[in-house]
N, C-alpha and C positions, 0 to 999 in steps of 0.2 A: 611442466615439471618432469615429464618423461617417465612417470610411473604408470604401469599398465595393469588393468584388472585381469584376474585369472578367470577361468571358466565358471567357477562357482559364483563369484561376485557379479559377473556379467549376466549369468542366468537369473540371478535375483532381480536385476534391473529389468530384464525382459519379462519376467513373471509379473512384476509390478505393473508394467504397462498393459499387459493382457488383462489383469484384474480390473484396471480402470475401465478399459473398453467393455469388459463383461458387466460392470456395474451400469454403464450407460445402456447396454442392451436390456438389462433387467428393468430399469426404470422407464424404458421406452414405451412399454405397454400401459404405463400409468399416466403418460403425458399426452392426453388427448385434447385438452383445451388450453387456451392461451393463459388462463389463470394458473393452471397446473404447471405450465412451462415457466411462468414468471415468478410465482410465489408458492409453488408446490401445493396449491389448494389451501394455503394457510393452515396446513396440518403438521408442520414441523415442531417437535418438542423443543422447549426452551434451551435445554442443555446442548442439543445438536446445533441449533441456530447460534448459540453462544460460541461454540467451538469454531463455527464457520466465520463468524465476525472476527474472532481472534486470528484465524488463519489469514484473513484479509490484511491484517496488520503485519504479517510476516511474509517473507519471500526468500529467495536465494540471496538477495542483497542483505537481509537481516541475518541470515545464517552465517554469512561470511564477513560482512562489513562490521557488525556489532562486536564480535570477538576481536576483529582486527583493530577496531577503534580502542577497545580496552587495552590491547597489547601495545599500541602506539602511544596512547594517552592515559585516560582515566575512565571513571564511571559516569561522566556527565550525561550519556544517553539515558541513564536511569531517570533523570528529571523529566524527560518526555513521558515515560510510563507513569510516573507519579502524578504528573499533571492530568492524566486521563481520569483519575479518581474524582476530583471535583467537577470535571467536565461531564462525567457519567451521571453524577447527581443532577446537574443542570438539565441534561438531555432527557433523562428518565422522568424528571418532574414536570418539565415544561414543553418538550418537543414530542416525545413519543406519544403522549395522550392525544395530541392534536393530529398527528399522522395516523394514528389508529382510528380516531373518530371519523376522519375523512376517508378512511380506507385507501390511503395513498399507495400506489404501486410505483409510479415514477415520482420521485421527490421533487422534480422540477415543475410539476403541476402546482405545487405550493406557491412558487414564484408568480405564476400566472394569476392566481387568486389574490395574492397579497400586493403584487406590484404591477403586473401587466404581462400580456402575451410576449412582448419583446424580450423581457427578462427571462422568461421560460425558454424561448428559442435560443437566446444567447448562451444560457447556462447549459442547456441540454446538448447543443451542438458542440460547445467547448468540451463537455464531458466525453462524448463519443470519440472525438478526435484525440483527446487526451488518452483514452483507453487504447488506441492503436499504438501510441508511443509507449505506454506502460507495458503492453503485451510484448512489443518489440524488444525493449530493454531487458525485461526478465528472460525472454527466450534467448537472447544473445548471451547474457551473463551466465545463465545456467548451462548453456551449450558450451561456452568457453571453459567452464569448470570441468564439465564432463569430458571434453576433448583432451584434458590432461591425463585421463585415466583409460580412455578407449581409443584405439587406433582407427578412428573414423573422422573424415573431414567434418569440420564444424558446420558447414552448410547442410550436410546430411542430417546432423544432429538437430539443427534448428527446425528443419522440415519435419523430421520424425516426431519430435516432442510437440511441435505445433499441431500436427495432424492428429495425434493421439488425444490431445486435449480438446480439439475441435469435435472429434467423433463422439466422445462420451458426453460432452456438453450439449451438442445439438440433439442427441438422442434422448437424454434423460432430463433436460431442462434444469430448473433450480433444484429439484429434488436430487438429481444426480450430483449437482454441484455441491450441495450441502453434505450429502452422505459421503462423497469422496473426500470432501474437506475434513470430515470427522475422522476418516481412516488416515488421511495424510497428517492430521494434527497428532494423532496417537503415535504414528511413526516418528514424526519430528520431535515430539516431546520425549518419547522413549529414547531416541538416539542421543539427544543432548544430555539427558540425565545419565545415561551410561558413560558418555565421555567425561562428564563432570565427576563421576565416581572414580574412573580410571586416573584422572589427573589429580584428584584429591589424595588418593593413595600415594602418588609419587611425590607431590610437593609438600605434604605434611609429615612425611616419614622422617624419622630420626636415623642417623645423626645430622643429615644435611639440612633438613627443615627449610627447603628452598622457598617456601612461601614468604619467608622473612625478606627476601630480596624484593618482592612485590610491595611489601609494606615500606621498605626503605626508599623505594622509588616513587612512593605516594600514588600507587596505581589504583587505590581504593577511593581517591579523592573525587568529589563531585564537580570540581572545577574551581576557578578563581571567583572571589566575591567582589572583584573590582567593578565599579559602576561604569561599565563601558559596553557599547553595542558593537564594537569593532573586533572583538575576539570571542571565543566560545566560553563566555563566563556563565555562571549559574543563572544570572538574570536573562541572558540571551536564550538559554535553554528553557527557562520558564515561559518567556514570551512565545517561543516556538512551540513548546509543548501544549500550551493552552489553545493557541490559534489553530494549530494543525489537528488537534484532537476534536475541536469543535467542528472544523471543516469535515473531518472524516465522519463523525456520527450524526451530523445535521445535514450536510450538503453533498455527500458522496454516495451515489447510488449503490456502490459496492457494499456498503454497510447497512444503509437503510432498508434495502430490499430484503436482506436476510432477516433483520428483526421484524420485518413486516410479513414474514412467512409463517409466523406462529399463530395460534388460534385467537388470542385476545391480548388486551393491553398489559395485563399482569404478566403474561408469559413474555411479551416483548421487552418489558423492563427487566425481567429476570435474565433474559438472554444477553442483554447489554452488560449487566453486572457480571455475569459468568465470564463473558469475554474479557473484560478488563481485569477481573481478579485472577485470571489465568495469565493474561499478558504481562502483568507487572512482575510476578516472580519468574516468568519465562525470560523476560528481558534481563533480570538480575542474573539468571543462570547463563545466558549468552555472554554477559559481561564477565561473569566469574570464569567462564571457559577462557576468555582472552587473557585475564589476569593470571590464571594458573598456567597458561601456555607461556607467558612471560617468565614466570618463576621456573617452569620446567626447563626452558631453554637458557636460563641464566646460570645453570650449573655446569660443571666441567664435563659431565658425561653425555650431554646432548647438545649438539651443535647444529645450527640452521644451515650454514653454508653460504657462500657468496651469492647464490642465485636468488635467495630470499632477501628482498630489499624493502618490503613494507608489510605492515600488519595483516593486510588482506590475504597474503600468501601463506601465512603461518598455519592457519587451521587446515586448509587443504593439504599442506605438507605433512602435518601431523596425521591426518587421516590416511594418507598414502603410505607413510613409513612406519607407523606405530600400531595400527589396528590390525587384528588378525583377519584371516580369510573368512568371508561370510559376514562378519560384522562390518567390514569395509563397504561391502555392497549395500547393506542395510542403511548405513549412514549416508551414502551417496544417494540412495533412494529417498532418504529423509530430506535431503537438500532439494532434490527434484520435486518432492511432494510440496515443499514450501513454494516452489516456483509455479507448479501447475495449479495449486489452489488459488494463486493470485490470477493466473491467466484465465482459468475457467470462469471465475467470477467476473472478470472484465468482459469476456465475450457474452455471457448471459445478460449482464446488466446493460451492455451496449445495445443488444437486440431488444431488450425490454424498453429502453428509452426511445429508440427509433420507432418501435411499434406504438407505444402509448402517446408520445408527444408529436409524432408526425403521421404515421400510417393511419392510425385509428382516428386521429383528429382532423387531418387535412386531406389525406389521399383517399381513403375508403372507410368512412365511418360505419357503414353497414356491412362490413366484411363478415363472412361466416366464420365459425370457429375453425373449420378446416383450412380456409385461406389464411386465417390469423396465425395458426400454428406453422403453416408453411412459410409465411413471411418471417416469423421468429427464427426458424431453423435456417432459412436462407441468409438472413443477416448475420447469424452466428458464424456461418461459413465465410461470408464475405469479409467480416471484420477479422476473423482468424487468419485468412489469407493475407489481408492487408498487414497484419501484425508480423507475419512471417516475412513478407517482402521487405518491410522496414528493418527487421532484424538482420536480414541478409545485407542490407546497405550499411548497417552499423559495423560490419566486420572491418571495413576500411576506415572507420572513424578513429580519430586520435584518442578521444575519451568518451565512452558511452555514458558514463555518469554525468559528465558535463552537459551532454546533450539532453539527458533525462531531466536535469535541473532546469534547463531552459524551457523544455517542453512543459514541465509541470508548472513553471512560473507563468508562462504566457497563457496557457489554456486554463489555468486555475485562477487567473487574475480576475478579481471582481466577484466571483461566485459567492464566496463566504460573506463578503460585504453585503451583497444583495439579500442573502438569507437573514442577516442580522437586521437589515432595514425592515424586512417582512415581520420578523419575530417581535420587534419593538414598535411596529406600526408607524414607521417613519414615512410620511406621505410627501412625495415630491412629484413634479411633472415628468412626463416621459423624456423630454429633452434633458432635463436636469439629471435624470437617472442615467441616461446614456453618457452624458459628460462625466459623471462620477465614475462610471466604469472605465471610460477612456483614460481618465486621470490615474486610476489604479494600475492599468496596463502600462502607462508611461513610467510609473514608479518601478514596476518590475523590469522594464527595459533598461532604465537607468541603473538599477541594482545589479542586473545581469551582465551588461555590456560595458558600462562606463567605469572600468577598473584598470588600474595600472596605466594610467594615461601619462603622456608627456607632461613636463613641468608647466608648460604653457596652459594646460587645461586642468591643472590640479584642483582648481576651485569647484569644478563640477564633478569631480571623481567621487564615486561611491566607496566608502571605506567600511561600511557596516558589514558584519558577518553575513555572508550570502544566505545563511539558513533562515534569517528572519525577514528577508525581503518580502515574502508572501504576507507575513503579518503586517508589515509596514504598508503594503498596497491595500490591504483590507482596512487598516486604520485611515489611510488617505481617502478611500471611498466614503467611509462613514462620516469622517469629519467634513468633507466637502458637501455631502448630502445634508448634514445638520446646518451647515452654513446656508444652503439653499432654503431650508425650512425657516431659518431666522429671517432671511431676506424676504421670503414670501409673506411672513407675518408683518414685516415692516412696511411692505408695499401694498399689503392688502390683497395679494394674489390668492386666488382660491386654490387650496391644496387638495388635489384629487389623486386618485390612483391613475397612472398612465393609461 
């Protein structure tokens, strides 16, 4: 974009980074045991854990892409947030009580108990590899945005943001993660509310009343009601919203570890509800920003210019050109906050899963607390460095988001399906379980790669909206598993856990 921050805004960003490191140092003295590192001694208040769960739902992708989607299209992403409400009811009623009763730290231990060790190994290994990709994409995209405002090579920004996040995460553990997430959530929410206020004053003002242009363009629509899975209809978003929210709150360590860091079951349920009841209006506010930006730039007095070719570029352009000194730095800090709160969680949760599901179980079951904490800190550093390295490789990638979707699909394939089999006590053999997982991965490969094929191969082409391929792979796994259950009954095969 070519807009550079002044000394004041740059100083705000530097101060923000120093505060984060300072918080890591502060919590370092309180992180002496593995349980303190992983779940903060289960002493986090529900409201703080709720904000941390909510922050895991947001990142720099959300901060830029959601307003960009509303600018380009409509409010269909709101359906995802609305779907979180019934999912939250299901999770707090049936899943959280079980997790709390079993004092689960790594959620993948649940799969070992309900399905078998193979399922736990597959899911936990997929998760930690997935977290490297997640860390890399968030690092790259946030650094790409920041490089538009600061005259520093993007490689340096990736390394600096990565190192700062690694330092406060490895020092303070989950307590540092949650309390920095709380601070970052306040900055993020405050920033987006302020921008919403500024834009409201502009687009609702008479005599222009620019917001009418957004109504005329149907920007407040939730999408088409056509019964089709091939485009971003309301039904596609409902399927995606339900499946992805269940995966997040049931099968993703980033979320479960945070609501397992509170003292008891009641507080855990409360934290999940707090997270979702904040996330829903926050999503609406992100979408409102995108819609009001459309209205703002639809008038004759504000032009975007030829360099702005897609919605994702509009919000950063507005920040660079319309916000006053000081505020600009705070808003960019808010975007970085959204990114770093995602990265710190990924690093801490990866270390936790590697410790609980591998080190403590297979490598050194009798490890002392000192060695356990050292292992947790070492893996935090290793996974952080791996994320930085992959982020540097993404600089030359054609589309970081395309790579992200492929990574998410391949490493996420089968995990939610396995959890659903466990929740509903579906009993199949080990071989049948593995075949079901392979089938779900094949569905993801089909949905991710077999697109826009030559006419000769049109019959095998996937035309479904890419956003629901994960849900389809989960459905495929469950349906095949149920087929195996039926076949076992018909043949008299004994149904046991693998």
